[in-house]
N, C-alpha and C positions, 0 to 999 in steps of 0.2 A: 271791223272790230268795235265792239261797244265798250267804251271806257266807263267805269263806275267811279266810286269815290277815290279821292286822292289820299294816298297812304303817307307819302313823303314828298316834300317840295324843297328843291334846291335852286340856286340861281340859274343853273344850266340844265335842269331836268325836273320832271314831275313823275312820280311813280303811282300808277293807278292799279286798282283791282279790276280785272276783266274776266270774261267767261273762260278764256284760255289759261289764265293764271295771273301773273303780274306783268304789267307793261311799263317799262322805263322809257318815257318819251323825252327826247332830248331837244333842246332849243336848236334852231337852224344854225346858230354859230358854232355848235359842237361838231367837230370834224366827223364826217361820215366814216372815215377810216378807223377812228377810235371806237365807234359803235361796233363795227364788224370785228375789230381786234378784241374787244371785250367778249363778244360772243364766242370767238375762236378760243380765247384763253380759258373761258369758263368750261367749254367743251373739253379742253385738254385736261382740266382739273377733274372733270367727271371721269375721264378715262383712267385716273389713278385709283379709282375705287371708292373715293370719298363720297359719302351720301349727302350730296348737295342738290339744290334746285336745278333741274335740267333745263338747258336751253331749248326753247320751242321754235322760235323764229326771229328773224330780223325783218322788219317791214317798214313801210312809210305810212304815216298817219297825218293827214292834213298838212302835208309838206314837211313833216318832221320825222326823223328816223326814230324807230322804237325797237327796243330789245324785249322780247317776251320770254319769260322764264316761268317754270313751275311754281305754283303757290304752295307755301307751307303754312299751315294753320298753327297759331300759337302767339305767345307774347315774346317781346324781345327780352333778352337777359338784362338789359339796362332797366326796363320797366320793372322786372322782378326785383332787381337790386334796390330800386327806389321804394317799391312797395313793401319789401321785407328786409330791411337793413339788418335785422337780427340773424339773417341767414347769409350774410355777406361772405363769411369765411368759406362756407360750402360752395356758394356760387363762384367765388374766385378760384377755388380749387378745381372745379369743373371747367371753368373758363380756360385755365392754363393747360389742363389735360387736353382740351380740344385743340388748342394752338399747337401743342407738341405733336398731337396726332397728325395734324396737317403737315408739320415740318418733317415728319418721318417719311413723307412721300417725295417722289421725284417725278419730274416731267421735263424731259430733255429739250422739248421744243418751245418751252416758255422763254421769254426774254431774260437775259442776264441782269440781275439786280445791280451789280456794280457798274455795268454799262449805262443803265438808266440813271443811276445816281450821278455818274460823271457828266452825262448830258445835261442833267438838271442844274448841277452846280456851275457848269460852263455857261449856262444860259442866264446867270444871275448878275451880269455885268452892271446892270443899273441898280442893283440892290446891295451887293457885297463887293468890297474893293478887291483888287487883284491879289494883294498879299494874303488876305484871308482865303480867297478861292484857291490859291496855290497851296496853302497849308491844309485845307480841307481835301483837296485832290491828292496831295501827298499822303495824307493819313489814309484815305480811301484805297489808294494803290497798295499800301502796306498791309491792309486787312486780308485775311485768308479768303480765297474764293471757294464757296461751297455751292451745292446744287440742290438744295432743299426747296420745296414749295413754300413760298412766303406770301401770305395773303396781302400784306401791304396796307391794310386798313382794318386790322383785327381789333375790334372793340366791342363792348357788350351790345351796342345797338345793331350790330351785324350778326348777332346770334339769335336765332329763333328757338324758343323752347316750346315744344308741343305739350298738350294736356297729359300725354302719357310719358312725359319726361325725356323725349328725344331732343337732341340738339342739332340744329341745322345752321350752317354758315352761309350767309348771303353776301351779295355785292362784291364780286371778284374783279372789279375794274382795275385794281392796282396789282394783281397777282404777278409774281415773277419767280424765277429760281435763283436762290442765293443763300446768304448767311442767315441762319435762324436768329442770331443775336441782333442783327440789323432790324429784322421784323419785330423783335421784342422791344427794341429802342423806339420804334414808331408807336407801338402800343403804350409804352411807358409815357411818351409825350402826350398822347391823347388822354390818358388818365390824369397826368400832371396839370393839364389845362384846367381841369375842374377841381381836382383834389390831390394835392401833392402827397398827403399821407397814404391815400389809397394807391397812388402810383408806386410808392415805395413798398407797400404790401404786395402788390402785383409782382414787382421785380424780385423781391425776396422769394416768393413762391416759385416764380419761373426759374430762377437760378438754382434753387434747391432741386426742383423736379428734373431739370435738364442737365444738372451737374455742370453749370456754367459759372465762371467767376463773374461777380457783379461788375468788376472793373472792366471786363471785356465788353459787356453791353454798354457801359458808360462811354467807352471810347467811340462808340458809334453815334452817340447822341448829337454832337455838333454836325456830323455829316447828314444825318436823317433830318435834323431841324432845318438845315439849309435846303434840302431837297423838298421839304414840305412847303417852302415858300412858293414853289411853282404850281402847286395844286389849286384847283378852282375852289375847293372847300378848305382852303388854308385855315390853320388854327389861329391866325392873327400874327401879323408881322412882328409886333413888339414882343410877344411871348416867344416866338421862335428865335428872334435875334438874341434874346437872353441866353439861350442855349448855345447858339453859335459863338457867342463871346467867350464861352467856357472852352476855348480851343485847346487848352492844356489840361482839361479835366481828366484826372486820373482816378 
């Protein structure tokens, strides 16, 4: 496989353009099981009927595992938002419509989001004290269990907009089945990291379109912030801890 220019670079992976499509090449420290699991989960999302980049192969390149997926030509929605801020309202409206479209799907073989969140919070013994972990897990246990497809990393950089106006969602590494408001809480935090006002605008639109109480999404914020501390592309410990501290946020 001939790798061309680097499209995205992260501490644990590089994403290349290649003849077959897009190759996500992971560092040797990245677990092999995670690569195959990502491919499997993306294939399961394909089976829901969503028009997403299709999985082509999992292979080894120079001693590193690589996931090859279909290439979608276009710009990221994040780039378009930055280039045309005057169209932000329209872009945000389409962004939320797309997220709700995903959440209307089900995929029974995907991992349960609540189980994943519980494992992540239990693994934070060196970061969060036992009392806070207990409060987070108690809140998590009290939240309703749903079975909607949740992207887990839904932000404008993971939406490709083609020249003919079609939207494609990429990077399904964190997909699970669970509560749509938990997924919205993650999106809110990713917006809030850069622009709190834009995050609030997103939440207003999401709650209106999905007929969800804003307070319900807010109840998920400390749980999701804690879980994000375990991710390799974490948003920053100080930022996330601020949201975890709002344990009684109503």
